C-alpha positions as CSV (number, residue, x, y, z in Angstrom):
1,M,40.5,39.7,-40.4
2,L,39.0,41.0,-37.9
3,H,40.3,44.1,-36.2
4,W,41.3,44.1,-32.2
5,R,38.2,45.9,-31.5
6,K,36.0,43.7,-32.9
7,Y,37.1,41.1,-31.0
8,M,37.1,42.9,-27.8
9,K,33.3,43.5,-28.4
10,I,32.9,40.1,-28.8
11,I,34.8,38.4,-25.7
12,I,32.9,41.3,-24.0
13,A,29.3,39.7,-25.3
14,I,30.6,36.1,-24.4
15,L,31.8,37.2,-20.8
16,M,28.2,39.4,-20.0
17,V,26.3,36.7,-21.3
18,A,28.6,33.9,-19.1
19,I,27.8,36.5,-16.2
20,I,24.0,36.8,-16.5
21,S,23.8,33.3,-17.0
22,I,25.8,32.9,-13.6
23,T,24.0,35.3,-11.6
24,F,20.6,33.7,-13.2
25,Q,21.5,30.6,-11.7
26,S,22.7,31.4,-8.4
27,V,19.2,33.7,-7.7
28,Y,17.2,30.7,-8.9
29,A,18.8,28.2,-6.7
30,Q,18.6,30.5,-4.0
31,N,14.6,30.6,-4.2
32,S,14.1,27.4,-6.1
33,P,11.2,25.0,-3.9
34,D,13.9,22.1,-3.7
35,T,16.7,24.4,-1.6
36,G,13.8,24.9,1.2
37,N,15.4,28.2,1.5
38,S,11.8,30.0,1.1
39,P,9.5,30.3,4.2
40,E,6.8,28.9,2.0
41,T,8.9,26.0,1.1
42,Q,11.0,25.0,4.7
43,N,10.0,21.5,5.5
44,P,7.6,22.0,8.5
45,L,9.0,20.2,10.9
46,E,12.9,21.2,10.7
47,N,11.4,24.0,13.8
48,E,12.7,22.5,16.7
49,E,9.5,23.4,18.7
50,D,7.5,21.8,15.7
51,L,10.1,18.4,16.3
52,K,8.8,18.6,19.7
53,K,5.1,17.6,18.5
54,I,5.4,15.0,16.3
55,T,4.0,11.7,16.6
56,A,4.7,8.9,14.0
57,Y,1.4,8.3,11.7
58,L,0.7,6.1,8.7
59,Q,-1.5,6.8,6.1
60,E,-3.7,4.0,4.8
61,E,-5.4,3.7,1.6
62,L,-8.4,1.3,1.0
63,Y,-9.4,0.9,-2.4
64,F,-13.0,-0.9,-2.1
65,G,-14.6,-1.7,-6.3
66,L,-18.1,-1.1,-6.4
67,S,-19.3,-4.2,-8.2
68,K,-20.5,-7.1,-6.9
69,P,-22.4,-10.1,-8.2
70,G,-26.0,-8.7,-9.4
71,G,-25.3,-5.1,-9.2
72,V,-23.3,-2.4,-7.3
73,V,-22.8,-1.2,-4.0
74,T,-25.0,1.6,-3.8
75,E,-24.3,5.3,-2.0
76,E,-26.6,3.9,0.7
77,E,-24.7,0.5,1.3
78,F,-21.1,2.4,0.9
79,Q,-22.6,4.7,4.1
80,N,-24.1,2.3,6.2
81,F,-21.1,1.2,5.9
82,M,-18.9,3.9,7.0
83,D,-21.5,4.6,9.8
84,T,-21.3,1.2,10.8
85,E,-17.4,-0.4,10.3
86,V,-15.1,2.9,9.8
87,A,-16.1,5.4,12.2
88,P,-16.5,3.3,15.0
89,R,-13.1,2.0,14.6
90,F,-11.8,5.3,13.4
91,P,-13.9,8.1,15.4
92,E,-10.6,10.8,15.1
93,G,-11.9,10.5,11.1
94,A,-11.2,9.5,7.7
95,T,-11.4,10.5,3.9
96,I,-13.9,9.1,1.3
97,L,-12.7,10.1,-2.8
98,S,-15.3,9.0,-5.5
99,G,-13.6,7.1,-8.9
100,Q,-13.5,4.8,-11.4
101,G,-10.9,1.6,-11.3
102,Q,-9.7,-0.7,-13.7
103,F,-7.8,-3.9,-13.5
104,L,-7.4,-7.0,-15.4
105,D,-9.6,-10.3,-14.9
106,A,-8.8,-13.0,-16.7
107,G,-6.4,-10.8,-19.5
108,K,-9.6,-8.9,-19.8
109,L,-10.2,-5.2,-18.7
110,T,-12.6,-4.5,-16.7
111,K,-13.7,-1.1,-14.9
112,E,-16.0,-0.3,-12.2
113,G,-16.5,2.4,-10.1
114,S,-14.2,2.9,-6.8
115,K,-14.4,4.5,-2.9
116,L,-11.0,5.2,-2.1
117,L,-10.9,4.9,2.0
118,I,-8.0,7.2,3.3
119,L,-7.2,6.8,7.2
120,V,-4.6,8.8,9.2
121,Y,-3.3,7.4,12.5
122,T,-0.8,6.4,15.1
123,Y,0.6,2.8,14.8
124,T,-0.8,0.0,17.1
125,D,-1.6,-3.1,16.7
126,T,-5.1,-2.6,17.9
127,K,-5.5,0.0,14.6
128,Q,-3.8,-2.5,12.1
129,K,-6.2,-5.4,13.5
130,Q,-9.4,-2.8,12.9
131,V,-8.0,-2.2,9.4
132,K,-8.2,-6.0,8.5
133,E,-11.3,-6.4,10.0
134,I,-12.7,-3.4,7.6
135,I,-11.1,-5.2,5.0
136,D,-12.5,-8.0,5.7
137,I,-16.3,-7.4,6.7
138,Y,-16.5,-5.4,2.9
139,K,-15.3,-7.9,1.2
140,T,-17.6,-10.6,3.1
141,K,-20.6,-7.6,2.8
142,F,-20.4,-7.0,-0.8
143,Q,-19.0,-10.2,-2.2
144,Q,-15.7,-9.3,-3.4
145,E,-12.6,-11.1,-4.2
146,S,-10.4,-8.2,-2.6
147,V,-9.6,-4.7,-1.3
148,L,-6.6,-2.7,-2.3
149,R,-4.7,-1.5,0.6
150,V,-1.6,0.8,0.1
151,T,0.1,1.6,3.9
152,H,2.5,5.0,3.5
153,L,4.9,4.8,6.6
154,P,5.8,7.3,8.1
155,V,3.6,10.4,7.2
156,Q,4.8,14.0,8.2
157,V,1.5,15.2,9.8
158,K,0.9,18.2,11.4
159,F,-2.1,19.9,12.8
């Protein structure tokens, strides 16, 4: 049979583990990025002055395939498309990323080079029309069946 001092040591050890665990959880919760308590992780739009600067923005992602009948869209052709079709419609700026895409075509996996155009802008009917024009021009010019369009609304933007 255990002596009462051994019971006390076991009880004290269990209590210490519990206290350390509770303390650790409390400190972790206070500094967790999910709580937003540290200055680095606070929502930048929680400040009332920042809220006054907010304009509703949306983000468009246009995925352009680079394969076309008889070859591929070259870097020069794509840059010309950007200069003549995208830049005049979105002089505020755009981001282009190069990548590798894949899709199923009649049950067959097809891989091709791709370009991702990212646009962030304030919503207007004119801008929506211009995005559709960019898609239609690309499809016609480079004999594409489609251009994938992903729209995120609203997005938080702060300059």
